[in-house]
C-alpha positions as CSV (number, residue, x, y, z in Angstrom):
1,M,0.3,0.0,0.1
2,A,1.3,3.1,-1.0
3,D,2.1,6.0,1.7
4,T,2.5,3.9,4.7
5,L,5.2,4.1,7.4
6,D,7.5,1.0,7.7
7,R,9.3,-0.3,10.6
8,G,12.5,1.3,9.4
9,A,10.9,4.4,9.6
10,I,9.4,4.1,12.7
11,E,12.8,2.9,14.5
12,A,14.3,5.9,12.9
13,M,11.9,8.4,14.3
14,V,12.2,6.8,17.7
15,R,15.9,6.9,17.9
16,D,15.9,10.6,16.9
17,A,13.3,11.6,19.4
18,L,15.4,10.0,22.1
19,R,18.3,12.1,20.8
20,K,16.5,15.1,21.2
21,H,15.6,17.3,24.4
22,S,12.1,18.5,24.8
23,D,11.4,21.4,22.6
24,Q,10.1,24.1,24.6
25,R,9.7,26.6,22.0
26,A,7.0,24.3,20.2
27,V,4.7,24.8,23.3
28,A,5.5,28.5,23.3
29,E,4.4,28.8,19.9
30,H,1.5,26.5,20.2
31,V,0.1,28.9,23.2
32,A,0.7,32.0,21.1
33,Q,-1.3,30.8,18.2
34,A,-4.3,30.2,20.7
35,T,-7.4,32.4,20.1
36,F,-9.5,33.9,23.1
37,T,-13.4,34.2,23.5
38,H,-14.8,37.5,24.3
39,G,-15.2,36.1,27.9
40,G,-11.3,35.8,27.8
41,E,-11.3,31.9,27.7
42,V,-8.5,30.4,25.7
43,L,-9.5,28.2,22.6
44,L,-6.4,26.1,22.2
45,Q,-5.5,24.8,18.7
46,P,-5.6,21.0,18.2
47,S,-2.3,19.6,18.9
48,V,-0.6,17.4,15.8
49,L,2.8,16.3,15.5
50,P,5.0,19.0,13.9
51,N,7.1,17.1,11.4
52,P,5.4,13.8,10.6
53,A,7.6,11.4,8.3
54,Q,4.4,10.8,6.0
55,P,2.4,14.1,6.0
56,A,-0.6,12.4,3.7
57,S,-0.8,9.1,5.9
58,L,-1.1,11.3,9.4
59,K,-3.9,13.7,7.6
60,S,-5.9,10.5,6.7
61,L,-5.4,9.0,10.0
62,I,-6.7,12.0,11.8
63,A,-9.6,12.1,9.3
64,S,-10.7,8.7,10.0
65,T,-11.3,9.0,14.0
66,P,-12.3,11.2,16.6
67,A,-9.9,9.4,18.8
68,R,-6.7,11.3,20.4
69,V,-4.1,10.2,17.6
70,A,-1.0,11.9,16.4
71,V,-1.4,14.6,19.2
72,G,2.3,15.1,19.7
73,R,4.3,15.6,22.9
74,T,6.4,17.7,24.9
75,G,9.4,15.4,26.2
76,T,7.5,12.5,27.7
77,R,4.3,14.3,28.4
78,Y,1.4,15.2,26.8
79,T,1.3,19.0,25.3
80,T,-0.6,21.3,27.4
81,S,-3.6,21.8,24.9
82,T,-4.0,17.9,24.9
83,L,-3.9,17.7,28.5
84,L,-6.7,20.5,28.6
85,K,-8.8,18.9,26.4
86,F,-8.7,15.5,27.8
87,R,-9.7,17.2,31.2
88,A,-12.6,19.0,29.6
89,D,-13.8,15.7,27.9
90,H,-13.8,13.8,30.8
91,A,-15.8,16.4,32.8
92,A,-18.1,16.4,30.3
93,A,-18.8,12.7,30.3
94,K,-19.0,12.8,34.1
95,E,-21.8,15.7,33.7
96,A,-23.7,13.3,31.2
97,V,-23.8,10.3,33.7
98,L,-25.1,12.8,36.4
99,S,-27.5,14.6,33.8
100,E,-31.4,14.8,34.4
101,V,-33.8,14.1,31.3
102,N,-35.9,17.4,30.4
103,S,-39.6,16.9,31.7
104,E,-40.9,19.4,29.0
105,L,-39.3,17.4,26.2
106,L,-41.1,14.1,27.7
107,T,-44.5,15.9,27.9
108,R,-44.2,17.4,24.5
109,L,-43.5,14.0,23.0
110,G,-46.5,12.6,24.6
111,F,-44.6,9.6,26.3
112,V,-46.3,7.5,29.1
113,Q,-43.9,7.8,32.0
114,V,-43.0,5.6,34.9
115,R,-39.9,4.8,37.0
116,S,-37.5,1.6,37.6
117,Q,-37.1,0.3,41.4
118,A,-34.1,2.8,41.6
119,K,-34.9,5.6,44.0
120,D,-32.5,8.1,42.8
121,K,-29.8,9.1,40.5
122,K,-27.2,7.5,43.4
123,H,-29.1,4.3,43.8
124,F,-29.4,3.9,39.8
125,L,-25.6,4.2,39.5
126,Q,-24.7,1.9,42.3
127,R,-27.2,-0.6,41.8
128,P,-27.5,-1.5,38.2
129,D,-30.2,-4.3,39.2
130,A,-32.7,-1.7,40.6
131,G,-32.7,-0.1,36.9
132,R,-33.4,-3.3,35.1
133,A,-36.8,-3.7,37.0
134,L,-40.3,-1.9,37.2
135,S,-41.6,-0.6,40.5
136,D,-44.9,-1.8,41.7
137,E,-46.4,1.4,40.4
138,A,-45.0,1.3,37.1
139,K,-46.2,-2.1,36.5
140,E,-49.7,-0.9,37.0
141,V,-49.2,2.2,34.8
142,V,-47.8,-0.3,32.0
143,V,-50.7,-2.5,31.9
144,A,-53.5,0.0,32.1
145,K,-52.1,2.5,29.5
146,L,-50.4,0.4,26.8
147,P,-52.5,-2.3,24.9
148,K,-51.5,-5.7,24.7
149,G,-50.4,-7.5,21.8
150,A,-48.8,-4.9,19.7
151,Q,-46.0,-5.4,16.9
152,L,-44.0,-3.2,18.8
153,Q,-43.3,-1.3,22.3
154,I,-40.7,1.7,22.0
155,I,-39.3,2.4,25.4
156,Y,-37.0,5.4,26.1
157,G,-34.6,5.6,29.2
158,D,-32.1,7.4,30.4
159,G,-29.3,4.9,30.8
160,L,-25.9,6.4,31.3
161,S,-26.7,9.8,29.8
162,A,-29.9,11.5,30.0
163,E,-28.1,14.4,27.9
164,A,-28.3,11.9,25.0
165,I,-32.1,12.0,25.3
166,N,-32.5,15.4,25.9
167,V,-30.4,16.1,22.6
168,N,-31.8,13.5,20.2
169,A,-34.7,11.8,21.3
170,E,-37.1,14.0,19.8
171,P,-35.7,14.2,15.9
172,L,-35.2,10.1,16.4
173,Q,-39.0,9.7,17.5
174,Q,-40.3,11.5,14.9
175,A,-38.2,10.0,12.3
176,L,-39.0,6.5,13.8
177,S,-42.9,7.2,13.7
178,R,-42.7,7.7,9.9
179,E,-40.4,4.8,9.1
180,L,-42.5,2.5,11.0
181,Q,-45.9,3.6,9.6
182,S,-44.4,3.3,6.2
183,R,-43.6,-0.2,6.8
184,G,-47.1,-1.0,8.4
185,I,-45.7,-1.7,11.9
186,R,-48.2,-1.4,14.9
187,A,-46.5,0.3,17.8
188,N,-47.9,1.3,21.1
189,P,-47.6,5.1,22.6
190,P,-44.0,5.3,23.4
191,L,-43.0,4.8,27.0
192,F,-40.4,6.5,29.2
193,V,-38.8,5.0,32.4
194,H,-37.0,6.9,34.5
195,L,-33.7,5.6,35.9
196,S,-33.6,2.7,33.9
197,R,-31.2,0.0,32.0
198,V,-31.5,-2.2,29.0
199,K,-33.0,-5.3,30.7
200,I,-35.9,-3.7,31.8
201,M,-37.3,-3.9,28.2
202,D,-37.8,-7.5,28.8
203,E,-40.1,-7.2,31.6
204,V,-42.3,-4.5,29.6
205,A,-42.6,-6.7,26.8
206,R,-43.7,-9.5,28.9
207,L,-46.3,-7.4,30.8
208,I,-48.2,-6.4,27.6
209,E,-47.6,-9.4,25.3
210,C,-46.0,-7.2,22.5
211,E,-44.2,-9.1,19.7
212,S,-41.2,-7.1,19.6
213,C,-39.6,-4.4,21.8
214,L,-37.2,-1.3,21.1
215,F,-35.3,0.3,23.9
216,I,-33.4,3.2,23.2
217,C,-31.0,5.1,25.8
218,G,-28.2,7.2,26.4
219,E,-24.8,5.4,26.0
220,R,-22.0,5.4,28.6
221,P,-20.2,8.5,27.7
222,G,-16.8,8.4,25.8
223,L,-14.3,11.4,26.1
224,G,-15.7,13.8,23.8
225,F,-19.0,12.0,23.1
226,A,-21.6,12.6,25.7
227,D,-24.7,12.6,23.6
228,S,-24.9,9.2,21.6
229,L,-28.0,6.8,21.8
230,S,-28.1,3.4,21.5
231,A,-31.2,1.2,20.2
232,Y,-32.0,-2.4,21.6
233,F,-34.7,-4.6,20.2
234,I,-35.7,-8.1,20.7
235,Y,-38.1,-10.5,19.5
236,R,-40.8,-11.8,22.4
237,P,-38.2,-11.7,25.0
238,A,-38.8,-15.2,27.2
239,T,-38.0,-15.0,31.0
240,G,-34.3,-15.5,31.5
241,A,-33.6,-13.5,28.3
242,T,-29.9,-12.5,27.7
243,D,-28.1,-9.9,25.7
244,A,-27.5,-12.8,23.2
245,D,-31.0,-12.7,22.3
246,R,-31.2,-8.6,21.6
247,E,-29.5,-6.7,18.9
248,V,-28.2,-3.0,18.9
249,I,-27.9,0.1,16.7
250,S,-25.3,2.4,18.8
251,N,-23.5,6.2,18.0
252,I,-26.8,7.7,17.3
253,N,-26.0,11.3,17.2
254,P,-25.7,13.9,14.5
255,R,-21.6,13.4,14.3
256,G,-22.1,9.5,14.1
257,F,-25.4,7.8,12.9
258,P,-28.0,10.7,12.6
259,P,-31.3,10.1,14.0
260,A,-33.0,10.3,10.6
261,Q,-30.8,7.5,9.2
262,A,-30.7,5.5,12.4
263,A,-34.4,5.4,12.3
264,V,-34.4,3.8,8.9
265,Q,-32.1,0.9,9.9
266,I,-34.0,0.4,13.2
267,S,-37.6,0.1,11.3
268,D,-35.7,-2.4,9.0
269,S,-34.3,-4.3,11.7
270,I,-37.9,-4.5,13.7
271,A,-39.3,-5.6,10.2
272,R,-36.9,-8.3,9.9
273,I,-37.2,-9.6,13.4
274,L,-41.1,-9.3,12.9
275,R,-41.0,-11.4,9.9
276,D,-38.2,-14.1,10.9
277,K,-39.9,-14.4,14.5
278,K,-36.4,-14.3,16.1
279,S,-33.5,-11.9,17.0
280,G,-30.1,-12.2,18.4
281,V,-27.2,-14.3,17.6
282,I,-29.6,-17.4,16.8
283,L,-29.6,-15.3,13.5
284,G,-26.0,-16.2,12.9
C-alpha cells in the first residue's frame, strides 16, 4: 500500500526523538497561536505532530477517527492543549452520567412515564439491578395504559446519559414514527422509564405481550461524546432472556449515525425480526 510507514522509518523516528531534548519553543508557539473568546477563555488549537514523516498518511489517520491520535508531545508528556482537552472531555462525560432528562420534552412527545425500582440517581448508579426492574406502581401504569398484543413497544430510558435523550430523542422519535408507519408496523404509544437500564425492556414486553420491543437510551459517555443513543431490540423476550437474544444499533448522534438514518435502519431491523420471528445471535 502506498504512503505507509515501515518499521525502519518508525525506528529512525524513535531513535531521533530519544536523542533530542524537549523543545519548549514548540509549546510557546502553540499557546501563542491560541485564540480567545470575548470572555477571555483560551480556545487552544488542536495539537498535532509538528514534522510527520508521512504527512498524507497522518492527515488521513486524523480524519478517520475522533480518537486522540498523533497529538504530539513535549518530552515524555502530552502538550498542554491535549491535556486540557482531555480534562474537559472527561468532565463532560461525568456531567452526562449525572444529567437529568428534560421533563418538558417528555410531555411534548406524549410519552407514558413510569419509574424503575431505582430510588434516585445515586441508587441507580450504584445498583444496576434496580434500574433493570419496574416499580410496582410502574407495572400498574404499563398494564393500564399500554394495549396488549402490539407488534412493537418503544421504550426510552435515560441510561447513562440523559443528555443524549434531551438532544436526540425528539428527532429520532419523529423519524421512527414515519418509518414504522411506512412499513405498516403497529406500535404502542412510546414509554419512558426513568432511571432505567436495557434489560427492563424484557419485563415491559412480557407484561403487555408485545411481539417486539425497542429500548432507546443514552450510551455510556466516551471522551468527547456524551450525547449518543443506543437502540436495543428483541423479539418476544422470554423469562431469562440475555443480551445474546437482543440486537443493538449504537452511536446515534449527529456526528455519528444521524437520527434520521438510524430510524431507517432500526425500522428495517424491527420489520426483519417480526418477519423471521427471532432476534439475536440465533440469526447467525
